[in-house]
C-alpha positions as CSV (number, residue, x, y, z in Angstrom):
1,M,11.6,-12.3,-2.2
2,S,11.8,-8.3,-2.3
3,N,12.0,-8.9,1.5
4,F,14.8,-11.4,1.4
5,F,16.7,-9.3,-1.2
6,S,16.2,-6.3,0.8
7,D,17.4,-7.9,4.2
8,Q,20.4,-9.4,2.0
9,L,21.2,-6.1,0.7
10,H,21.4,-4.6,4.5
11,S,23.2,-7.2,5.4
12,E,26.1,-7.2,3.0
13,Q,26.4,-3.0,3.4
14,Q,26.9,-3.6,7.1
15,I,29.6,-6.4,6.5
16,E,31.3,-4.0,3.9
17,K,31.4,-1.1,6.9
18,R,33.5,-4.1,8.7
19,V,35.5,-4.5,5.7
20,D,36.2,-0.9,5.4
21,A,37.1,-0.5,9.2
22,G,39.7,-3.1,8.7
23,E,37.7,-5.8,11.4
24,I,37.6,-8.7,8.6
25,T,39.0,-9.2,5.5
26,A,37.5,-9.5,1.8
27,R,37.4,-12.9,1.8
28,E,35.7,-13.2,5.2
29,A,33.2,-11.0,4.1
30,D,32.0,-12.8,1.2
31,E,32.1,-16.3,3.4
32,L,30.1,-14.3,5.9
33,N,27.6,-13.2,3.0
34,E,27.5,-16.8,1.7
35,E,26.5,-18.0,5.2
36,W,24.0,-15.3,5.7
37,E,22.3,-16.1,2.1
38,N,22.2,-19.9,3.1
39,R,20.7,-19.4,6.4
40,E,18.4,-16.9,5.7
41,W,17.1,-18.7,2.5
42,K,16.5,-22.1,4.3
43,L,14.7,-20.2,7.2
44,R,12.5,-18.6,4.8
45,M,11.8,-21.3,2.5
46,D,10.9,-23.8,5.6
47,S,7.8,-25.9,4.6
48,S,5.8,-24.9,7.4
49,V,6.9,-21.0,7.8
50,L,6.1,-20.6,3.9
51,I,2.9,-22.4,4.0
52,E,1.9,-20.4,6.6
53,K,2.7,-17.4,4.9
54,V,1.1,-18.3,1.5
55,G,-2.4,-19.1,3.7
56,W,-2.0,-15.2,5.2
57,A,-0.8,-13.8,2.0
58,L,-4.3,-15.5,0.4
59,L,-6.2,-14.3,3.4
60,R,-5.0,-10.9,3.1
61,F,-5.5,-11.0,-0.9
62,H,-9.2,-11.9,-0.3
63,A,-10.0,-9.3,2.5
64,C,-8.4,-6.6,0.4
65,T,-10.6,-7.5,-2.9
66,A,-14.1,-7.7,-0.6
67,M,-12.8,-4.4,0.9
68,S,-12.4,-2.7,-2.5
69,R,-16.0,-4.2,-3.6
70,F,-17.3,-2.3,-0.2
71,Y,-15.2,0.5,-1.4
72,E,-17.0,0.9,-4.7
73,F,-20.4,0.2,-3.6
74,I,-20.2,2.8,-1.2
75,M,-19.1,5.1,-4.0
76,G,-21.3,4.2,-6.6
77,R,-24.5,4.0,-4.4
78,Y,-24.0,6.4,-2.0
79,V,-21.2,9.2,-2.7
80,L,-21.4,9.2,-6.9
81,K,-24.9,7.8,-7.0
82,V,-24.6,6.4,-10.4
83,D,-27.4,4.1,-10.3
84,G,-30.0,7.1,-10.4
85,I,-30.7,7.6,-6.8
86,V,-31.3,11.4,-5.6
87,S,-32.9,13.2,-2.8
88,S,-36.3,14.6,-3.3
89,A,-35.1,18.4,-3.0
90,S,-32.4,18.0,-5.9
91,T,-35.6,16.3,-8.2
92,S,-38.1,19.5,-7.6
93,S,-37.7,22.2,-10.4
94,G,-37.5,25.0,-7.9
95,N,-34.2,23.8,-6.4
96,N,-32.5,22.7,-9.7
97,N,-29.8,25.7,-10.0
98,N,-29.2,24.5,-6.6
99,S,-28.8,20.7,-7.2
100,N,-26.8,21.7,-10.3
101,S,-24.1,23.5,-8.0
102,T,-23.7,21.1,-5.3
103,H,-24.4,17.6,-7.0
104,L,-22.4,16.0,-9.9
105,S,-25.0,15.0,-12.9
106,Q,-25.3,11.3,-13.6
107,E,-22.8,11.7,-16.6
108,Q,-19.9,13.3,-14.1
109,A,-20.6,10.7,-11.5
110,I,-20.6,7.9,-14.5
111,T,-17.4,9.0,-15.4
112,I,-15.7,9.5,-12.2
113,M,-16.6,5.8,-11.5
114,D,-15.7,4.5,-14.7
115,K,-11.9,6.0,-14.0
116,L,-12.1,4.6,-10.3
117,T,-13.1,1.0,-11.6
118,R,-11.2,0.9,-14.7
119,D,-9.1,-2.2,-16.2
120,T,-5.4,-0.9,-16.6
121,F,-4.7,-3.7,-18.9
122,Q,-7.3,-3.1,-21.2
123,A,-7.1,0.3,-21.3
124,S,-3.3,0.3,-22.0
125,K,-4.2,-1.8,-24.9
126,R,-6.9,0.6,-26.3
127,T,-4.8,3.8,-25.5
128,S,-1.7,2.6,-27.3
129,Q,-3.9,1.4,-30.3
130,L,-5.8,4.8,-30.4
131,L,-2.8,7.0,-30.2
132,H,-1.2,4.9,-32.8
133,N,-4.2,5.4,-35.1
134,Q,-4.0,9.2,-34.6
135,E,0.2,9.5,-35.8
136,H,0.3,12.0,-38.3
137,S,4.0,11.1,-38.8
138,P,5.9,7.8,-37.5
139,G,5.9,8.3,-33.6
140,K,4.2,11.5,-33.6
141,V,0.9,12.8,-32.3
142,I,-1.1,16.0,-31.4
143,S,-1.4,16.0,-27.4
144,S,-4.9,16.9,-26.0
145,D,-3.1,20.3,-25.4
146,G,-2.9,21.1,-29.3
147,I,1.3,20.3,-29.0
148,E,2.9,17.9,-31.2
149,T,4.4,15.1,-28.9
150,S,6.1,11.8,-29.4
151,T,3.5,8.8,-28.9
152,S,5.5,7.4,-26.6
153,R,5.5,10.4,-24.0
154,E,1.7,10.7,-24.7
155,L,0.9,7.1,-23.7
156,A,2.7,7.4,-20.4
157,R,0.8,10.8,-19.7
158,Q,-2.5,9.1,-20.4
159,M,-1.7,5.9,-18.5
160,F,-0.3,7.7,-15.7
161,S,-3.4,9.5,-15.0
162,T,-5.4,6.0,-15.5
163,C,-3.3,4.6,-13.0
164,I,-3.7,7.3,-10.6
165,W,-7.5,6.6,-10.9
166,A,-7.6,3.0,-11.1
167,N,-5.4,2.4,-8.1
168,I,-7.1,4.5,-5.9
169,I,-9.7,2.1,-4.5
170,P,-7.3,-1.2,-4.7
171,F,-4.5,1.0,-2.6
172,L,-7.1,2.6,0.0
173,A,-8.6,-0.9,0.4
174,E,-4.8,-2.4,1.2
175,L,-4.3,0.4,3.8
176,T,-7.3,-0.6,5.4
177,V,-6.8,-3.8,5.9
178,Q,-3.0,-3.3,7.0
179,Q,-3.9,-0.4,9.5
180,G,-6.8,-3.0,10.7
181,V,-3.9,-5.6,11.1
182,L,-2.0,-3.2,13.1
183,I,-4.4,-2.5,15.4
184,Y,-5.5,-5.6,16.0
185,G,-1.8,-6.9,16.3
186,Y,-1.2,-3.6,18.9
187,G,-4.6,-4.5,20.8
188,V,-3.7,-8.5,21.5
189,H,-0.2,-7.2,22.9
190,Y,-1.7,-4.7,25.1
191,V,-4.6,-7.1,26.5
192,A,-1.7,-9.5,27.2
193,R,0.3,-6.9,28.8
194,Q,-2.8,-5.8,30.9
195,M,-3.1,-9.3,32.0
196,R,0.2,-9.7,33.0
197,K,0.0,-6.6,35.0
198,K,-3.4,-7.4,36.8
199,N,-1.4,-11.1,37.5
200,R,1.5,-9.3,39.2
201,E,-0.3,-7.5,41.2
202,R,-2.7,-10.1,42.4
203,N,0.3,-12.1,43.4
204,N,1.6,-9.3,45.0
205,Q,-1.2,-8.8,47.5
206,E,-1.4,-12.1,48.4
207,C,2.4,-12.4,49.5
208,N,2.1,-8.5,51.0
209,K,4.7,-7.3,49.1
210,I,3.5,-4.1,47.6
211,N,6.4,-1.7,48.5
212,D,8.0,1.2,46.7
213,D,9.4,-0.8,44.0
214,D,6.0,-2.1,42.9
215,D,4.7,1.6,42.8
216,R,7.6,2.5,41.2
217,K,7.0,-0.6,38.3
218,D,3.5,1.0,38.1
219,D,4.8,4.6,37.2
220,D,7.0,2.7,34.4
221,N,3.9,0.9,33.1
222,D,2.2,4.4,32.6
223,V,4.8,5.7,30.8
224,S,5.1,2.7,28.8
225,E,1.2,3.0,27.8
226,S,1.7,6.6,26.9
227,A,4.9,5.6,24.7
228,Y,2.7,2.2,23.5
229,A,0.1,4.4,22.4
230,L,2.8,6.7,20.4
231,S,4.5,3.9,18.8
232,L,1.0,3.1,17.7
233,M,0.2,6.4,16.2
234,F,3.9,6.4,14.5
235,R,3.5,3.2,12.7
236,S,0.2,4.2,11.1
237,S,1.5,7.2,10.1
238,R,4.5,5.6,8.5
239,L,2.3,3.0,6.9
240,S,-0.6,5.9,5.1
241,I,2.8,7.8,3.8
242,A,4.6,4.2,2.8
243,R,0.9,3.2,0.8
244,Y,0.6,7.1,-0.5
245,M,4.4,6.6,-1.9
246,S,3.4,3.1,-3.4
247,W,0.5,4.6,-5.1
248,I,2.4,7.4,-6.7
249,S,5.2,4.8,-7.7
250,A,3.0,2.0,-8.7
251,S,0.9,4.6,-11.4
252,A,4.5,5.8,-12.7
253,G,5.6,1.9,-13.5
254,G,2.3,1.5,-14.9
255,A,3.1,4.2,-17.3
256,I,6.1,3.2,-18.1
257,G,5.5,-0.4,-18.4
258,S,2.4,0.3,-21.0
259,V,5.3,2.1,-23.0
260,I,7.4,-0.7,-23.4
261,W,4.5,-3.5,-23.6
262,P,0.4,-2.3,-23.5
263,G,-1.1,-4.9,-21.2
264,W,1.1,-7.2,-19.5
265,G,4.1,-4.5,-19.2
266,T,1.0,-2.2,-17.3
267,I,0.5,-4.8,-14.9
268,F,4.1,-5.8,-14.1
269,G,5.2,-2.2,-13.8
270,I,2.7,-1.4,-11.1
271,Q,3.9,-4.5,-9.3
272,V,7.4,-3.4,-9.7
273,G,6.4,0.2,-8.6
274,D,4.8,-1.1,-5.4
275,A,7.1,-3.1,-4.5
276,V,10.1,-0.9,-5.0
277,V,8.8,1.3,-2.4
278,G,7.8,-1.5,-0.3
279,A,11.4,-2.7,-0.5
280,L,13.3,0.8,0.3
281,I,10.4,1.5,3.1
282,D,10.2,-1.9,5.2
């Protein structure tokens, strides 16, 4: 839906430019906009296309979920070691001071892991209830800095921090899946192009038609391979930047949604923040 409305807006802007240039009238622009909407909606809502998109969406959802669980396992077991697994050097009393300076304490590790895996739905409800209980006057609380502020502002501030932490692993997992799909797509296209190149060379050898034109084509292929790698790097970097912006925007949306409606408003705000950045960038 977000892609459809984004494409529709882009199409209407292009048609509006033609109206401003005097190429078409306003009535013709309305007809073109209606024609585009009817045509694109039917194409995107076609049963075969829609079923395929739903299937890929489900596969992507489960892949992201599995990747999230994998990252959580790595963080808990090997990075933060919240299960109590520590090296033998850190348990010796002689190196106790060194271990304190280089390793997180068990309490710190559990606190970080709790932030990374926190349920924003329940967290927004608990935070909202806690702040309302701490009000010393209607709509006013004392923040953690000791400054009087509005309850809504303090709730938004705390929930933004909560969403920032809680969204790290999900967005990293989705970025990993998207990067994998991107690299796979480029790999398939590259292999297919190499096969076509080999078939063309084989045909040239069989027909004894290797000439300067073929050498020029090979030079073009060498140049295109460099452009191919550069294109992959550009798209990969663009995807990483887009997911970073979505992470920040989704966390801000979750904070605003928590102020409006703790719980479901948080979930809706996160989704809207993510979708807005996706629609603007895509």
